[in-house]
PDB file of N, CA, C and O in Angstrom, chain B, residues numbered from 101:
ATOM      1  N   MET B 101     103.263  71.255  59.862  1.00  0.00           N
ATOM      2  CA  MET B 101     103.875  71.044  61.369  1.00  0.00           C
ATOM      3  C   MET B 101     104.941  72.233  61.105  1.00  0.00           C
ATOM      4  O   MET B 101     104.974  73.106  61.971  1.00  0.00           O
ATOM      5  N   LEU B 102     105.609  72.330  60.263  1.00  0.00           N
ATOM      6  CA  LEU B 102     106.890  73.236  60.160  1.00  0.00           C
ATOM      7  C   LEU B 102     106.601  74.690  60.616  1.00  0.00           C
ATOM      8  O   LEU B 102     107.309  75.372  61.356  1.00  0.00           O
ATOM      9  N   HIS B 103     105.290  75.074  59.967  1.00  0.00           N
ATOM     10  CA  HIS B 103     104.648  76.073  60.203  1.00  0.00           C
ATOM     11  C   HIS B 103     104.260  76.485  61.681  1.00  0.00           C
ATOM     12  O   HIS B 103     104.388  77.621  62.139  1.00  0.00           O
ATOM     13  N   LYS B 104     103.756  75.359  62.367  1.00  0.00           N
ATOM     14  CA  LYS B 104     103.880  75.598  63.787  1.00  0.00           C
ATOM     15  C   LYS B 104     104.818  75.692  64.619  1.00  0.00           C
ATOM     16  O   LYS B 104     104.654  76.179  65.738  1.00  0.00           O
ATOM     17  N   VAL B 105     105.954  75.228  64.176  1.00  0.00           N
ATOM     18  CA  VAL B 105     107.450  75.155  64.818  1.00  0.00           C
ATOM     19  C   VAL B 105     108.068  76.698  64.700  1.00  0.00           C
ATOM     20  O   VAL B 105     108.859  77.224  65.483  1.00  0.00           O
ATOM     21  N   VAL B 106     107.459  77.293  63.454  1.00  0.00           N
ATOM     22  CA  VAL B 106     108.098  78.713  63.048  1.00  0.00           C
ATOM     23  C   VAL B 106     107.403  79.614  63.776  1.00  0.00           C
ATOM     24  O   VAL B 106     108.002  80.499  64.387  1.00  0.00           O
ATOM     25  N   SER B 107     106.100  79.509  63.804  1.00  0.00           N
ATOM     26  CA  SER B 107     105.218  80.319  64.433  1.00  0.00           C
ATOM     27  C   SER B 107     105.206  80.530  65.831  1.00  0.00           C
ATOM     28  O   SER B 107     105.198  81.646  66.352  1.00  0.00           O
ATOM     29  N   ALA B 108     105.204  79.217  66.567  1.00  0.00           N
ATOM     30  CA  ALA B 108     105.493  79.336  68.041  1.00  0.00           C
ATOM     31  C   ALA B 108     106.207  80.398  68.718  1.00  0.00           C
ATOM     32  O   ALA B 108     105.503  81.027  69.508  1.00  0.00           O
ATOM     33  N   PRO B 109     107.033  80.652  68.655  1.00  0.00           N
ATOM     34  CA  PRO B 109     107.890  81.882  69.192  1.00  0.00           C
ATOM     35  C   PRO B 109     107.321  83.178  68.582  1.00  0.00           C
ATOM     36  O   PRO B 109     107.356  84.129  69.363  1.00  0.00           O
ATOM     37  N   ILE B 110     106.916  83.379  67.624  1.00  0.00           N
ATOM     38  CA  ILE B 110     106.228  84.590  66.883  1.00  0.00           C
ATOM     39  C   ILE B 110     104.968  84.830  68.091  1.00  0.00           C
ATOM     40  O   ILE B 110     104.769  85.847  68.757  1.00  0.00           O
ATOM     41  N   ASN B 111     104.248  83.590  68.114  1.00  0.00           N
ATOM     42  CA  ASN B 111     102.816  83.975  68.832  1.00  0.00           C
ATOM     43  C   ASN B 111     103.311  84.196  70.242  1.00  0.00           C
ATOM     44  O   ASN B 111     102.778  85.158  70.796  1.00  0.00           O
ATOM     45  N   LEU B 112     104.089  83.618  70.862  1.00  0.00           N
ATOM     46  CA  LEU B 112     104.474  83.562  72.217  1.00  0.00           C
ATOM     47  C   LEU B 112     105.012  85.367  72.436  1.00  0.00           C
ATOM     48  O   LEU B 112     104.862  86.020  73.469  1.00  0.00           O
ATOM     49  N   VAL B 113     105.508  85.749  71.421  1.00  0.00           N
ATOM     50  CA  VAL B 113     106.076  87.276  71.618  1.00  0.00           C
ATOM     51  C   VAL B 113     104.994  88.022  71.441  1.00  0.00           C
ATOM     52  O   VAL B 113     104.994  89.114  72.009  1.00  0.00           O
ATOM     53  N   LEU B 114     103.964  87.689  70.729  1.00  0.00           N
ATOM     54  CA  LEU B 114     102.660  88.584  70.432  1.00  0.00           C
ATOM     55  C   LEU B 114     101.648  88.362  72.083  1.00  0.00           C
ATOM     56  O   LEU B 114     100.982  89.235  72.639  1.00  0.00           O
ATOM     57  N   LYS B 115     101.804  87.230  72.435  1.00  0.00           N
ATOM     58  CA  LYS B 115     101.035  86.905  73.782  1.00  0.00           C
ATOM     59  C   LYS B 115     101.563  87.827  75.027  1.00  0.00           C
ATOM     60  O   LYS B 115     100.904  88.468  75.846  1.00  0.00           O
ATOM     61  N   ILE B 116     103.067  87.665  74.879  1.00  0.00           N
ATOM     62  CA  ILE B 116     103.617  88.180  75.841  1.00  0.00           C
ATOM     63  C   ILE B 116     103.215  90.024  75.851  1.00  0.00           C
ATOM     64  O   ILE B 116     102.817  90.701  76.799  1.00  0.00           O
ATOM     65  N   GLY B 117     103.480  90.412  74.536  1.00  0.00           N
ATOM     66  CA  GLY B 117     103.204  91.892  74.090  1.00  0.00           C
ATOM     67  C   GLY B 117     101.841  92.220  74.684  1.00  0.00           C
ATOM     68  O   GLY B 117     101.692  93.212  75.397  1.00  0.00           O
ATOM     69  N   GLU B 118     100.711  91.272  74.349  1.00  0.00           N
ATOM     70  CA  GLU B 118      99.537  91.666  74.956  1.00  0.00           C
ATOM     71  C   GLU B 118      99.332  91.752  76.163  1.00  0.00           C
ATOM     72  O   GLU B 118      98.468  92.526  76.576  1.00  0.00           O
ATOM     73  N   LYS B 119     100.044  91.012  76.978  1.00  0.00           N
ATOM     74  CA  LYS B 119      99.872  91.027  78.506  1.00  0.00           C
ATOM     75  C   LYS B 119     100.757  92.390  78.988  1.00  0.00           C
ATOM     76  O   LYS B 119     100.220  93.073  79.860  1.00  0.00           O
ATOM     77  N   VAL B 120     101.967  92.794  78.522  1.00  0.00           N
ATOM     78  CA  VAL B 120     102.538  93.887  78.696  1.00  0.00           C
ATOM     79  C   VAL B 120     101.444  95.341  78.891  1.00  0.00           C
ATOM     80  O   VAL B 120     101.199  96.215  79.722  1.00  0.00           O
ATOM     81  N   LYS B 121     101.060  94.943  77.653  1.00  0.00           N
ATOM     82  CA  LYS B 121      99.819  95.969  76.919  1.00  0.00           C
ATOM     83  C   LYS B 121      98.810  96.393  78.120  1.00  0.00           C
ATOM     84  O   LYS B 121      98.667  97.539  78.545  1.00  0.00           O
ATOM     85  N   GLU B 122      97.994  94.974  78.676  1.00  0.00           N
ATOM     86  CA  GLU B 122      97.247  95.202  79.434  1.00  0.00           C
ATOM     87  C   GLU B 122      97.549  95.986  80.663  1.00  0.00           C
ATOM     88  O   GLU B 122      96.965  96.944  81.168  1.00  0.00           O
ATOM     89  N   GLU B 123      98.570  95.356  80.998  1.00  0.00           N
ATOM     90  CA  GLU B 123      99.420  95.877  82.356  1.00  0.00           C
ATOM     91  C   GLU B 123      99.736  97.250  82.664  1.00  0.00           C
ATOM     92  O   GLU B 123      99.660  97.770  83.778  1.00  0.00           O
ATOM     93  N   ALA B 124     100.173  97.911  81.355  1.00  0.00           N
ATOM     94  CA  ALA B 124     100.255  99.158  81.029  1.00  0.00           C
ATOM     95  C   ALA B 124      99.156  99.742  81.141  1.00  0.00           C
ATOM     96  O   ALA B 124      99.032 100.550  82.061  1.00  0.00           O
ATOM     97  N   ASP B 125      98.133  99.512  80.300  1.00  0.00           N
ATOM     98  CA  ASP B 125      97.068 100.139  80.237  1.00  0.00           C
ATOM     99  C   ASP B 125      96.348  99.876  81.715  1.00  0.00           C
ATOM    100  O   ASP B 125      95.574 100.800  81.969  1.00  0.00           O
ATOM    101  N   LYS B 126      96.382  99.133  82.477  1.00  0.00           N
ATOM    102  CA  LYS B 126      96.040  98.956  83.833  1.00  0.00           C
ATOM    103  C   LYS B 126      96.441  99.948  84.790  1.00  0.00           C
ATOM    104  O   LYS B 126      95.752 100.426  85.691  1.00  0.00           O
ATOM    105  N   GLU B 127      97.887 100.258  84.429  1.00  0.00           N
ATOM    106  CA  GLU B 127      98.766 100.948  85.274  1.00  0.00           C
ATOM    107  C   GLU B 127      98.500 102.974  84.826  1.00  0.00           C
ATOM    108  O   GLU B 127      98.812 104.003  85.425  1.00  0.00           O
ATOM    109  N   LEU B 128      97.829 102.709  83.577  1.00  0.00           N
ATOM    110  CA  LEU B 128      97.733 104.184  83.147  1.00  0.00           C
ATOM    111  C   LEU B 128      96.114 104.573  83.140  1.00  0.00           C
ATOM    112  O   LEU B 128      95.763 105.752  83.189  1.00  0.00           O
ATOM    113  N   TYR B 129      95.310 103.649  83.086  1.00  0.00           N
ATOM    114  CA  TYR B 129      93.797 104.144  82.630  1.00  0.00           C
ATOM    115  C   TYR B 129      92.990 103.457  83.803  1.00  0.00           C
ATOM    116  O   TYR B 129      91.766 103.560  83.727  1.00  0.00           O
ATOM    117  N   ASP B 130      93.571 102.700  84.985  1.00  0.00           N
ATOM    118  CA  ASP B 130      92.617 101.877  85.649  1.00  0.00           C
ATOM    119  C   ASP B 130      92.194 102.614  86.657  1.00  0.00           C
ATOM    120  O   ASP B 130      93.081 102.782  87.494  1.00  0.00           O
ATOM    121  N   LEU B 131      90.702 103.365  87.030  1.00  0.00           N
ATOM    122  CA  LEU B 131      90.822 103.935  87.948  1.00  0.00           C
ATOM    123  C   LEU B 131      90.783 103.796  89.215  1.00  0.00           C
ATOM    124  O   LEU B 131      91.033 104.830  89.836  1.00  0.00           O
ATOM    125  N   PRO B 132      90.535 102.792  89.884  1.00  0.00           N
ATOM    126  CA  PRO B 132      90.798 101.947  91.038  1.00  0.00           C
ATOM    127  C   PRO B 132      92.192 101.985  91.521  1.00  0.00           C
ATOM    128  O   PRO B 132      92.690 102.197  92.627  1.00  0.00           O
ATOM    129  N   THR B 133      92.725 101.685  90.217  1.00  0.00           N
ATOM    130  CA  THR B 133      94.411 101.359  90.426  1.00  0.00           C
ATOM    131  C   THR B 133      95.052 103.008  91.104  1.00  0.00           C
ATOM    132  O   THR B 133      95.658 103.180  92.162  1.00  0.00           O
ATOM    133  N   ILE B 134      94.707 103.907  90.200  1.00  0.00           N
ATOM    134  CA  ILE B 134      94.841 105.099  90.325  1.00  0.00           C
ATOM    135  C   ILE B 134      94.664 105.702  91.677  1.00  0.00           C
ATOM    136  O   ILE B 134      95.583 106.217  92.314  1.00  0.00           O
ATOM    137  N   GLN B 135      93.358 105.602  92.097  1.00  0.00           N
ATOM    138  CA  GLN B 135      92.589 106.311  93.265  1.00  0.00           C
ATOM    139  C   GLN B 135      93.652 105.181  94.718  1.00  0.00           C
ATOM    140  O   GLN B 135      94.067 105.714  95.747  1.00  0.00           O
ATOM    141  N   GLN B 136      93.798 104.147  94.501  1.00  0.00           N
ATOM    142  CA  GLN B 136      94.835 103.413  95.587  1.00  0.00           C
ATOM    143  C   GLN B 136      96.141 103.776  95.706  1.00  0.00           C
ATOM    144  O   GLN B 136      96.833 103.698  96.721  1.00  0.00           O
ATOM    145  N   LYS B 137      96.586 104.348  94.172  1.00  0.00           N
ATOM    146  CA  LYS B 137      98.055 105.139  94.347  1.00  0.00           C
ATOM    147  C   LYS B 137      98.169 106.356  95.110  1.00  0.00           C
ATOM    148  O   LYS B 137      99.110 106.698  95.826  1.00  0.00           O
ATOM    149  N   LEU B 138      96.874 107.092  94.821  1.00  0.00           N
ATOM    150  CA  LEU B 138      96.817 108.409  95.467  1.00  0.00           C
ATOM    151  C   LEU B 138      96.345 108.231  97.316  1.00  0.00           C
ATOM    152  O   LEU B 138      96.605 109.196  98.035  1.00  0.00           O
ATOM    153  N   ILE B 139      95.771 107.162  97.858  1.00  0.00           N
ATOM    154  CA  ILE B 139      95.483 107.034  99.032  1.00  0.00           C
ATOM    155  C   ILE B 139      97.106 106.637  99.591  1.00  0.00           C
ATOM    156  O   ILE B 139      97.577 107.319 100.501  1.00  0.00           O
ATOM    157  N   GLN B 140      97.895 105.529  99.003  1.00  0.00           N
ATOM    158  CA  GLN B 140      99.277 105.251  99.390  1.00  0.00           C
ATOM    159  C   GLN B 140      99.893 106.535  99.478  1.00  0.00           C
ATOM    160  O   GLN B 140     100.457 106.914 100.505  1.00  0.00           O
ATOM    161  N   LEU B 141      99.791 107.331  98.267  1.00  0.00           N
ATOM    162  CA  LEU B 141     100.792 108.881  98.620  1.00  0.00           C
ATOM    163  C   LEU B 141     100.456 109.556  99.718  1.00  0.00           C
ATOM    164  O   LEU B 141     101.284 109.876 100.570  1.00  0.00           O
ATOM    165  N   GLN B 142      99.258 109.816  99.784  1.00  0.00           N
ATOM    166  CA  GLN B 142      98.537 110.355 100.894  1.00  0.00           C
ATOM    167  C   GLN B 142      99.081 109.994 102.367  1.00  0.00           C
ATOM    168  O   GLN B 142      99.311 110.868 103.202  1.00  0.00           O
ATOM    169  N   MET B 143      99.255 108.675 102.590  1.00  0.00           N
ATOM    170  CA  MET B 143      99.446 107.837 103.520  1.00  0.00           C
ATOM    171  C   MET B 143     101.027 108.203 103.875  1.00  0.00           C
ATOM    172  O   MET B 143     101.365 108.595 104.992  1.00  0.00           O
ATOM    173  N   MET B 144     102.011 108.009 102.690  1.00  0.00           N
ATOM    174  CA  MET B 144     103.203 107.906 103.001  1.00  0.00           C
ATOM    175  C   MET B 144     103.507 109.836 103.354  1.00  0.00           C
ATOM    176  O   MET B 144     104.156 110.118 104.361  1.00  0.00           O
ATOM    177  N   TYR B 145     103.102 110.711 102.656  1.00  0.00           N
ATOM    178  CA  TYR B 145     103.132 111.829 103.154  1.00  0.00           C
ATOM    179  C   TYR B 145     102.951 112.204 104.569  1.00  0.00           C
ATOM    180  O   TYR B 145     103.727 112.859 105.265  1.00  0.00           O
ATOM    181  N   GLU B 146     101.888 111.726 104.873  1.00  0.00           N
ATOM    182  CA  GLU B 146     101.284 111.858 106.381  1.00  0.00           C
ATOM    183  C   GLU B 146     101.992 111.397 107.647  1.00  0.00           C
ATOM    184  O   GLU B 146     102.083 111.833 108.794  1.00  0.00           O
ATOM    185  N   LEU B 147     102.621 109.968 106.748  1.00  0.00           N
ATOM    186  CA  LEU B 147     103.760 109.652 108.043  1.00  0.00           C
ATOM    187  C   LEU B 147     105.231 109.989 107.594  1.00  0.00           C
ATOM    188  O   LEU B 147     106.226 109.277 107.732  1.00  0.00           O
ATOM    189  N   GLY B 148     105.155 111.045 107.112  1.00  0.00           N
ATOM    190  CA  GLY B 148     106.477 111.623 106.924  1.00  0.00           C
ATOM    191  C   GLY B 148     107.617 110.858 105.835  1.00  0.00           C
ATOM    192  O   GLY B 148     108.735 111.329 105.629  1.00  0.00           O
ATOM    193  N   GLU B 149     107.128 109.658 105.226  1.00  0.00           N
ATOM    194  CA  GLU B 149     108.188 108.902 104.605  1.00  0.00           C
ATOM    195  C   GLU B 149     108.318 109.774 103.502  1.00  0.00           C
ATOM    196  O   GLU B 149     109.489 109.567 103.184  1.00  0.00           O
ATOM    197  N   ILE B 150     107.840 110.686 102.643  1.00  0.00           N
ATOM    198  CA  ILE B 150     108.046 111.427 101.511  1.00  0.00           C
ATOM    199  C   ILE B 150     108.157 113.184 101.575  1.00  0.00           C
ATOM    200  O   ILE B 150     107.135 113.655 102.073  1.00  0.00           O
ATOM    201  N   PRO B 151     108.901 113.945 101.286  1.00  0.00           N
ATOM    202  CA  PRO B 151     108.785 115.202 101.395  1.00  0.00           C
ATOM    203  C   PRO B 151     107.658 115.915 100.929  1.00  0.00           C
ATOM    204  O   PRO B 151     107.084 115.270 100.052  1.00  0.00           O
ATOM    205  N   GLU B 152     107.059 117.123 101.210  1.00  0.00           N
ATOM    206  CA  GLU B 152     106.074 117.812 100.554  1.00  0.00           C
ATOM    207  C   GLU B 152     106.012 118.042  99.185  1.00  0.00           C
ATOM    208  O   GLU B 152     105.028 117.927  98.455  1.00  0.00           O
ATOM    209  N   GLU B 153     107.249 118.407  98.869  1.00  0.00           N
ATOM    210  CA  GLU B 153     107.517 118.463  97.345  1.00  0.00           C
ATOM    211  C   GLU B 153     107.481 117.391  96.584  1.00  0.00           C
ATOM    212  O   GLU B 153     106.931 117.503  95.489  1.00  0.00           O
ATOM    213  N   ALA B 154     108.041 116.131  96.969  1.00  0.00           N
ATOM    214  CA  ALA B 154     107.731 114.940  96.064  1.00  0.00           C
ATOM    215  C   ALA B 154     106.131 114.473  95.868  1.00  0.00           C
ATOM    216  O   ALA B 154     105.553 113.950  94.915  1.00  0.00           O
ATOM    217  N   TYR B 155     105.723 114.851  97.054  1.00  0.00           N
ATOM    218  CA  TYR B 155     103.867 114.692  97.401  1.00  0.00           C
ATOM    219  C   TYR B 155     103.144 115.355  96.494  1.00  0.00           C
ATOM    220  O   TYR B 155     102.096 114.811  96.147  1.00  0.00           O
ATOM    221  N   ILE B 156     103.437 116.445  95.990  1.00  0.00           N
ATOM    222  CA  ILE B 156     102.967 117.262  95.618  1.00  0.00           C
ATOM    223  C   ILE B 156     103.006 116.939  93.774  1.00  0.00           C
ATOM    224  O   ILE B 156     102.079 116.906  92.965  1.00  0.00           O
ATOM    225  N   GLU B 157     104.290 116.764  93.619  1.00  0.00           N
ATOM    226  CA  GLU B 157     104.771 116.347  92.340  1.00  0.00           C
ATOM    227  C   GLU B 157     103.991 115.193  91.813  1.00  0.00           C
ATOM    228  O   GLU B 157     103.257 115.222  90.825  1.00  0.00           O
ATOM    229  N   LYS B 158     104.304 113.897  92.796  1.00  0.00           N
ATOM    230  CA  LYS B 158     103.564 113.013  92.290  1.00  0.00           C
ATOM    231  C   LYS B 158     101.828 112.736  92.400  1.00  0.00           C
ATOM    232  O   LYS B 158     101.216 111.885  91.754  1.00  0.00           O
ATOM    233  N   GLU B 159     101.217 113.740  93.440  1.00  0.00           N
ATOM    234  CA  GLU B 159      99.780 113.839  93.415  1.00  0.00           C
ATOM    235  C   GLU B 159      99.788 114.281  91.982  1.00  0.00           C
ATOM    236  O   GLU B 159      99.286 113.473  91.200  1.00  0.00           O
ATOM    237  N   GLU B 160     100.313 115.534  91.412  1.00  0.00           N
ATOM    238  CA  GLU B 160      99.869 115.841  89.907  1.00  0.00           C
ATOM    239  C   GLU B 160      99.917 115.289  89.035  1.00  0.00           C
ATOM    240  O   GLU B 160      99.097 115.450  88.131  1.00  0.00           O
ATOM    241  N   GLU B 161     101.072 114.271  88.965  1.00  0.00           N
ATOM    242  CA  GLU B 161     100.798 113.232  88.104  1.00  0.00           C
ATOM    243  C   GLU B 161      99.653 112.246  88.099  1.00  0.00           C
ATOM    244  O   GLU B 161      98.863 111.921  87.212  1.00  0.00           O
ATOM    245  N   LEU B 162      99.803 111.857  89.386  1.00  0.00           N
ATOM    246  CA  LEU B 162      98.236 111.178  89.447  1.00  0.00           C
ATOM    247  C   LEU B 162      96.900 111.368  89.308  1.00  0.00           C
ATOM    248  O   LEU B 162      96.010 110.581  88.987  1.00  0.00           O
ATOM    249  N   LEU B 163      96.873 112.858  89.676  1.00  0.00           N
ATOM    250  CA  LEU B 163      95.747 113.430  89.143  1.00  0.00           C
ATOM    251  C   LEU B 163      95.582 113.634  87.624  1.00  0.00           C
ATOM    252  O   LEU B 163      94.462 113.492  87.133  1.00  0.00           O
ATOM    253  N   MET B 164      96.733 113.988  86.787  1.00  0.00           N
ATOM    254  CA  MET B 164      96.410 114.132  85.611  1.00  0.00           C
ATOM    255  C   MET B 164      96.310 112.504  84.961  1.00  0.00           C
ATOM    256  O   MET B 164      95.519 112.312  84.038  1.00  0.00           O
ATOM    257  N   ARG B 165      97.030 111.519  85.416  1.00  0.00           N
ATOM    258  CA  ARG B 165      96.558 110.251  84.817  1.00  0.00           C
ATOM    259  C   ARG B 165      95.075 109.855  84.975  1.00  0.00           C
ATOM    260  O   ARG B 165      94.478 109.173  84.142  1.00  0.00           O
ATOM    261  N   TYR B 166      94.471 110.387  86.234  1.00  0.00           N
ATOM    262  CA  TYR B 166      93.114 110.172  86.937  1.00  0.00           C
ATOM    263  C   TYR B 166      92.238 110.773  85.715  1.00  0.00           C
ATOM    264  O   TYR B 166      91.348 110.090  85.207  1.00  0.00           O
ATOM    265  N   GLU B 167      92.531 112.089  85.267  1.00  0.00           N
ATOM    266  CA  GLU B 167      91.432 112.756  84.296  1.00  0.00           C
ATOM    267  C   GLU B 167      91.672 112.200  83.187  1.00  0.00           C
ATOM    268  O   GLU B 167      90.686 112.142  82.453  1.00  0.00           O
ATOM    269  N   ALA B 168      92.844 111.661  82.683  1.00  0.00           N
ATOM    270  CA  ALA B 168      93.098 111.188  81.062  1.00  0.00           C
ATOM    271  C   ALA B 168      92.316 109.650  80.959  1.00  0.00           C
ATOM    272  O   ALA B 168      91.786 109.187  79.949  1.00  0.00           O
ATOM    273  N   ALA B 169      92.422 108.928  82.479  1.00  0.00           N
ATOM    274  CA  ALA B 169      91.517 107.703  82.613  1.00  0.00           C
ATOM    275  C   ALA B 169      89.955 107.659  82.400  1.00  0.00           C
ATOM    276  O   ALA B 169      89.172 106.874  81.865  1.00  0.00           O
ATOM    277  N   LYS B 170      89.843 109.067  83.178  1.00  0.00           N
ATOM    278  CA  LYS B 170      88.451 109.091  83.353  1.00  0.00           C
ATOM    279  C   LYS B 170      87.883 109.620  81.742  1.00  0.00           C
ATOM    280  O   LYS B 170      86.773 109.173  81.454  1.00  0.00           O
ATOM    281  N   ARG B 171      88.401 110.325  80.915  1.00  0.00           N
ATOM    282  CA  ARG B 171      88.413 110.439  79.825  1.00  0.00           C
ATOM    283  C   ARG B 171      87.958 109.454  78.740  1.00  0.00           C
ATOM    284  O   ARG B 171      86.948 109.409  78.037  1.00  0.00           O
ATOM    285  N   PHE B 172      89.261 108.530  78.865  1.00  0.00           N
ATOM    286  CA  PHE B 172      89.120 107.176  77.955  1.00  0.00           C
ATOM    287  C   PHE B 172      88.068 106.467  78.273  1.00  0.00           C
ATOM    288  O   PHE B 172      87.457 105.843  77.406  1.00  0.00           O
ATOM    289  N   GLU B 173      87.649 106.456  79.748  1.00  0.00           N
ATOM    290  CA  GLU B 173      86.398 105.625  80.176  1.00  0.00           C
ATOM    291  C   GLU B 173      85.101 106.070  79.513  1.00  0.00           C
ATOM    292  O   GLU B 173      84.271 105.278  79.067  1.00  0.00           O
ATOM    293  N   ILE B 174      84.967 107.655  79.475  1.00  0.00           N
ATOM    294  CA  ILE B 174      83.984 108.126  79.029  1.00  0.00           C
ATOM    295  C   ILE B 174      84.105 107.662  77.305  1.00  0.00           C
ATOM    296  O   ILE B 174      83.267 107.032  76.660  1.00  0.00           O
ATOM    297  N   GLU B 175      85.042 108.043  76.970  1.00  0.00           N
ATOM    298  CA  GLU B 175      85.331 107.635  75.022  1.00  0.00           C
ATOM    299  C   GLU B 175      84.705 105.937  74.905  1.00  0.00           C
ATOM    300  O   GLU B 175      84.283 105.428  73.866  1.00  0.00           O
ATOM    301  N   GLN B 176      84.762 105.463  75.857  1.00  0.00           N
ATOM    302  CA  GLN B 176      84.853 103.843  75.646  1.00  0.00           C
ATOM    303  C   GLN B 176      83.297 103.826  75.850  1.00  0.00           C
ATOM    304  O   GLN B 176      82.645 102.983  75.234  1.00  0.00           O
ATOM    305  N   TRP B 177      82.685 104.696  76.664  1.00  0.00           N
ATOM    306  CA  TRP B 177      81.053 104.477  76.951  1.00  0.00           C
ATOM    307  C   TRP B 177      80.382 105.015  75.703  1.00  0.00           C
ATOM    308  O   TRP B 177      79.389 104.452  75.242  1.00  0.00           O
ATOM    309  N   GLU B 178      80.943 106.159  75.118  1.00  0.00           N
ATOM    310  CA  GLU B 178      80.635 106.760  74.189  1.00  0.00           C
ATOM    311  C   GLU B 178      80.654 105.917  72.628  1.00  0.00           C
ATOM    312  O   GLU B 178      79.891 106.069  71.674  1.00  0.00           O
ATOM    313  N   GLN B 179      81.545 105.212  72.748  1.00  0.00           N
ATOM    314  CA  GLN B 179      81.862 104.075  71.714  1.00  0.00           C
ATOM    315  C   GLN B 179      80.674 102.882  71.573  1.00  0.00           C
ATOM    316  O   GLN B 179      80.070 102.552  70.552  1.00  0.00           O
ATOM    317  N   MET B 180      80.544 102.359  72.909  1.00  0.00           N
ATOM    318  CA  MET B 180      79.707 101.164  73.294  1.00  0.00           C
ATOM    319  C   MET B 180      78.192 101.855  72.535  1.00  0.00           C
ATOM    320  O   MET B 180      77.611 101.476  71.518  1.00  0.00           O
ATOM    321  N   ALA B 181      77.904 102.832  73.348  1.00  0.00           N
ATOM    322  CA  ALA B 181      76.552 103.552  72.766  1.00  0.00           C
ATOM    323  C   ALA B 181      76.388 103.898  71.467  1.00  0.00           C
ATOM    324  O   ALA B 181      75.259 103.905  70.976  1.00  0.00           O
ATOM    325  N   LYS B 182      77.225 104.150  70.918  1.00  0.00           N
ATOM    326  CA  LYS B 182      77.047 104.066  69.101  1.00  0.00           C
ATOM    327  C   LYS B 182      76.786 102.702  68.563  1.00  0.00           C
ATOM    328  O   LYS B 182      76.010 102.365  67.668  1.00  0.00           O
ATOM    329  N   LYS B 183      77.614 101.967  69.311  1.00  0.00           N
ATOM    330  CA  LYS B 183      77.390 100.576  68.475  1.00  0.00           C
ATOM    331  C   LYS B 183      76.048 100.168  68.800  1.00  0.00           C
ATOM    332  O   LYS B 183      75.346  99.656  67.928  1.00  0.00           O
ATOM    333  N   LYS B 184      75.651 100.333  69.902  1.00  0.00           N
ATOM    334  CA  LYS B 184      74.301  99.849  70.294  1.00  0.00           C
ATOM    335  C   LYS B 184      72.738 100.216  69.671  1.00  0.00           C
ATOM    336  O   LYS B 184      71.662  99.618  69.698  1.00  0.00           O
ATOM    337  N   ARG B 185      73.323 101.874  68.942  1.00  0.00           N
ATOM    338  CA  ARG B 185      72.426 102.456  68.285  1.00  0.00           C
ATOM    339  C   ARG B 185      72.108 102.384  67.224  1.00  0.00           C
ATOM    340  O   ARG B 185      71.046 102.755  66.722  1.00  0.00           O
ATOM    341  N   GLY B 186      73.637 101.539  66.402  1.00  0.00           N
ATOM    342  CA  GLY B 186      73.370 101.335  65.190  1.00  0.00           C
ATOM    343  C   GLY B 186      74.673 101.491  64.252  1.00  0.00           C
ATOM    344  O   GLY B 186      74.582 101.323  63.036  1.00  0.00           O
TER     345      GLY B 186
END
């Protein structure tokens, strides 16, 4: 009983940490999320909401994240393929 009382806050912190990591991974590695951000950025630029310099800077950042996410996805597929083979 005492163990549950003591470990409950630790378990809660761990679950919160896992959720934060999931959201961070989604932000960094989720291809549809990155694509959506690129579309939003393009729209903001075309509507004159952001200057060209800011657009170019943010676009470069998003494209780098897209490339990293794509590499991450390929690595995951390769790992799954290795596990299937034995």
